[in-house]
N, C-alpha and C positions, 0 to 999 in steps of 0.2 A: 504494500500500500504506500503510495507516494503522493505528496502534495508539493507544488512549486508555486511560489509567488514572485512577481516581477519586481517588487519593491517593498519597502517597509522594513520592520525589524526582523521578521522571519522570512527566509528565502527558500528553505527546503525542510520538509518533514517526511522522513521515510522510515517505514516499519518493515523489518525483515524477519523471516522465519525459515528454519531449515531442519531437515532430518536426514540422516544417512547411515549406512552400514558398510563397513569395509572389512575384508578378511586379510589375514597375514599368512601367506603361503611360505614366506621366508622362515617363519618359525619352525616349519617342518623339514626344511632342507638341512642336510648334514647333521641330523640328530639320530642316525642309525648307529649300529654297533661299529666301533672303530678299533683298530689294532695298532700296537706299537711295534715297529720293526726290530729286528735283532740288533742289539747294541752291546757295548762293553759294560753297560751298567747292570744288566741282568743276564746271568748265565748260570748253568748248572755244571758241577764238576763230576767227572766220571773217571774210571780207570783205577787200577790197583795202587798207583802212586799219586792219585788225585791230581794228575797233571793235564788232563784233557778237559777243555772248556767247550761246552755245547751251548750254542746260542739258539734261542727260539723266539716266540712272539708272545705278547701279553695284551690283554684288553686295556684300551684307554677308556672306553665307556661301553655301556650296554644299550641296545635298542629298546624302544618302548613301542610295541605294536598298537597300543591304545591311544597314542598321541594324536590329537585332532587339531583342526584349524583353530587358531585364535582369531576372534573377530570383535569388532568394536562398533557399538551403536552410539550415535551422538545426535543431540538435538540442541537447538539454540534459538534465541530471540535477539534481535538487534534494533537499535534506533539511531538514525542519522539526523542531525539537526544542523542547519546553517543559518547564521544570523548576520545582521549588520552589513548587508550588501556583499555577502560572500566573504567577509573578512574573518568570521569566527565559525569554526567547524567543531562539532561535538559528536562523538560516537560512543554509544553504550551497548555492550553485548553481554549476554548471559549464555553460558554453555553448560551442558551436562553430558558427560562422556562415560560410558560403561564398557570396560574391556572384559569380555567373557572368555572362559577357558584360557586364562592367562598362561603362557608358556614360560616356565622358569625351571632352574635346576631342582631335581628331586632330592630330598635329604636321604642319605644312605649311610650305613655304619662303616667305620674305617676298616673293619675286618673283611669287607668285600674286596679290598685291594685294587680299587679302580680310582685313578687320579682325577677323572672327570665324571661328575655325576650325570646320569641320564636326565633328559628333559621330560617334564610332565605338565599336564594342565592342572594348575594348582588352585584355581578359583576365579573369583570375580572381583574387579577393582573399579571403583567409581571416582571420577574426577569431576568437580564442578566449581564454577567460579564466575567472576565478573571481569570484564575488560573495559577500561575507560580510556578515552583519548580526547585531547583538546588541542586545537591549533588556532592561533590568532596571528594575522599578518596585516600590515598596513604600511603606509609611507606618509611622510610629511614634507613640508617645503625644504627643510634642511637635511632630512634623512631620506636617502634614496629608497630605502626599504628596511623593514625589520620584522621579525617574527619571534614568537615564543610558543613552545609546545610542551606537552607532557603526556605520559602514558602510565597507567596504573593497572596491574593485573593481580587478581586474587585467585587462589586455588586451594581446594580442600580435597585431599585424597584419602580414601578409606577402603580397606578390604571388607567387602560385604558378604562374601560367601567362600567357604572352604570345603564344600561338599560334606562328606561324612567325617572329615578330619578337623577337629576343633582344637588340636594342640597348636603350640607355637611352632611356626615353620621357620627354620634357620636358613640363612643364606650362606652356603659353604664357600662361595667364591671370594669373599672379602674377609680378611682376618688381620689381627695384630698379635704378635707373639704366638702365631699358629692357633689362635683362638677366634672363633666366629663371634661377631658382635652385632649382627643385623638379623632381625627376625620380623615375622608378620603374624597377625592374628586377626580374626574377625572383629571388626569394630575399631581397629587401629590403622594408622597409615601404613602403606606398603613399605617394608624394610625400615622399621623403627630400630633405635638402638636398644639392645638387650643387655642391661647392665646391672651391676650391684649398686644398690642405693646406699649412699654414705651420709654420715652426720658429723662431718668435720674430722679432726684428728684428736687423739688422746693427748692431753697436756700434762698428765701426771699419772703415777702408778695407782693412786687412790681412785682415779676415774676409771681405770681398767678394772680394779678390784670390785668396784661397785656396779659395773655393767654386767649384770647376771640375769639368768632366766628365772622361771617360776620356781625351780628347785634350788636356786641359790648358786648354781654353777656359773663360772665365768663364760660369757659368750665368746670371748676371744682370749683364750688362755695363753697364746703365744705372743700376744701384742706387748709392745713396750711404748713408753712415751714417745710421741712423734709419729706413731703408726695410725693408719686410717681406721676410723670407727665405722663399721658396717651395720646396716639396719636389718634386724631379723624380720623380714617382711612377712613370711608365712607363719611366724609365731611358734615354730616348732622347738625353740630353745637352743638352736645352733645356727651357725652361718654356713650355708652351702649353696649349691647351684640353684636350688629351688627359690632362693631369695633374689634371683635376677628378675627384673621387671622391664617392660617396654617403656622407654623414656624418649620422648620427642622424636624428631624426624629430620632428615637431611633436606627435605624439599621446602623451599620458602613458602610462607603463607602469602607473601606479597612480593612482587617484582615491580620495579618502576624505573622510569627514565624521564629526563626532562632536559630542555636546552633552549637555545635561541640563536638568532643571527641578527646582525645589524650591518648596514652598508652606509657609511658616513664620510663624505668628502674624500673619496678614494680609498679609505680604509674599510676593510671587511673583517668581521669577527664572528666566529661561530663557536659555541660551547655545547658539549653533550655530557650529561651526568647519568650514571646508571647505578642501580643498587638493588638489594634484596633485604627482606626483613622476615623474621619469624622462623628461620631455620636454625639448626644446630650442627656443630661439627665435633667429631671425636678426634681430639688432638693426639693421635697415636705416636707421632714423632716426639712430642713432649714427653710421653710416657716412656719411650725408649731412651731418651737422652737425659732423663732426670734421676735415674736410679743411682748413678755414680759407678755403675759397672759396665757401661757401654764401651766396647772395644773398637778402636779404629776411627774415632772421631771425637769432636768436642762435646762437652756437656751443654745442656740447655741453661740459659740464664735463670730458669725457674728454680734451680738449686739454691740461688742466693736468697730465695724467699722460703726455703725449707725450714723445718723445725730445728735443724742443726745450727742455723744462723738466726734463730729467734723469730722465724716467720710462721706462716700458717699452712705451708705446703708439707707433704709427708717427709719424714726423715729419710736420709740417704740409706741405701741398702748396699754398702760396699762389699759385704761378705756374703750375706744371705738375706732372703726376703720371706721369712716364715709367715708373715701376716698377709702377704700378697699385695703389698702397696702398689707395686709396679707390674705384677704378673696377672692380677685379676682385672677384668674389664669393668671399670666402675665409673660412676658419673662425676668423679673428681676430675676426669680428663674431658668432660663434656662442656663445650663452650658455645655461646651464641655466635652465629655466623653472620649477623647483620653487617652490612657495609654500604658505604656511598663512595663511588669512584668517579673522578673526573676522567671520563673515557677518552675524550678528544677535545683539544683546543687548537683552533686554527686562526692565525692572524695574518692578513695580507694587505698589500698596498698596491694599487694600480696607478701608474703614472698618468697625469692628466694629458689631454690631447695637445695642449700647448707645449708640453715638454717633449712629446713625441714629434711634433712638427719641428721643434728646435734642433732635433738630432736627425732630421731628414726621414722620419718614419711616420708620416702623417696618417697613413692607412693601416698602421700596425698598432698593437697594444702590448704593454709589458706589465706583468704583475710579479712581485716578489712576495714570498710568504714563508711563514714558519708554522709548523704543526707539531703537536706532542700527543702521544697516545699513553693512556694509563699514567697520567702525570701525578695525580694525588689519590690517596685512598684513606678514607676515614672509617675505622673499625676498632672494636674492643677485642677482637680475636687476637690471641697471643702468638699464633703461628705466623709463618712467613707470608702467606697469602690466603685470604678467605675463600677464594675461588679454587677449591680443592678437587671438585668432581668426586669420582670414586665413591659414590653414595654417601658423601660427607665424611669419609674416613681419611684423615690426613696422615699419610705414611711418608711424607717428604716429597710431595708433588712439586714440580718445578714451577716457580711463580710466573705470572704473565710478565712479559717484557715491557719496559718503559722505552718508548721509541721517540726520537727527535728527528724531524725532517726540515731541511731548508730547501726551497725550490724557486725556480724562475720559469714563468710562463710567457712565451713570446708568440704572438699571432701576427703573421705577415699578410 
């Protein structure tokens, strides 16, 4: 439905609606049984003197004959508005997307001896949210042209069905210290962090002695001052794997960008900011570099805020880590991933026609410019870069590059 007016404050009103279904055949490709060729890593020894090495093959993964197409249904509504003689554009969209028979790795026990888990249809995932955009452009007598714009997107993702399996589904492909820390469950976002819940660190031996269960036994008998204090979530009187809970998610609840351009007396300037909010990052690199036992590299500066130096971070474990300060996956390494980044800045200057005529190039134009990418980043995340990817697990990903360009444009 669309309405257009030739003048006045409102120039366009357009209402949109859509529905569609798409299947993903790529999810079925290359998910059959696969084999590892004969290598020196795996062989059998035969012969009376054990000197004969026999090489064979082994499974990399298993086939799943019940694997079916993944398909996605999506519907949405949109509204386009134009005001002030086409100078102001506003767009609003709502979307609701449901992915059915989602294809993902199947959890398997280690005793199967298969390095790559077979794929399976693990359930249904729903994404829904809003998308807003606004753009205003105009010119004045002294300003050749200027514009400002902004975009804001929200998204909520949730696992809505797991079939007959109601247990927590682990993601075996992402780990820290060889321990999986991503999981999914009906009612929670897909691949949330599956962690031990903490309540700070023990500041004294008395605090450790008084942290007991209903029977009066210490909940953390091996702890010492400076160690992490874990929460007995299931209330069974001990700290164990059943106390891990789903906490937050790597996907932002909100993504946004905004910027503007201006062209004034030969100078042109453009700015673009980009950011996210509402997501969390597991700082696995900080976990690896803060124990005091990491070999082959520097320590994290987080150790300066450790209990050993009068801070609130866990004590260093130079010899052993009986309490699991740095070996357990806990929320003490979970951080907010919000950030705002100056993604691009470009400043240029175009020589006036009088200057071009003076140098004998009256029909030509010349523009010099400077641009910078990823110039500034504002974030409270303590890692190298908040754009870690990898489902929000930071294991030392390479940061985005800061790029500077100087250029010259000549048109003859």
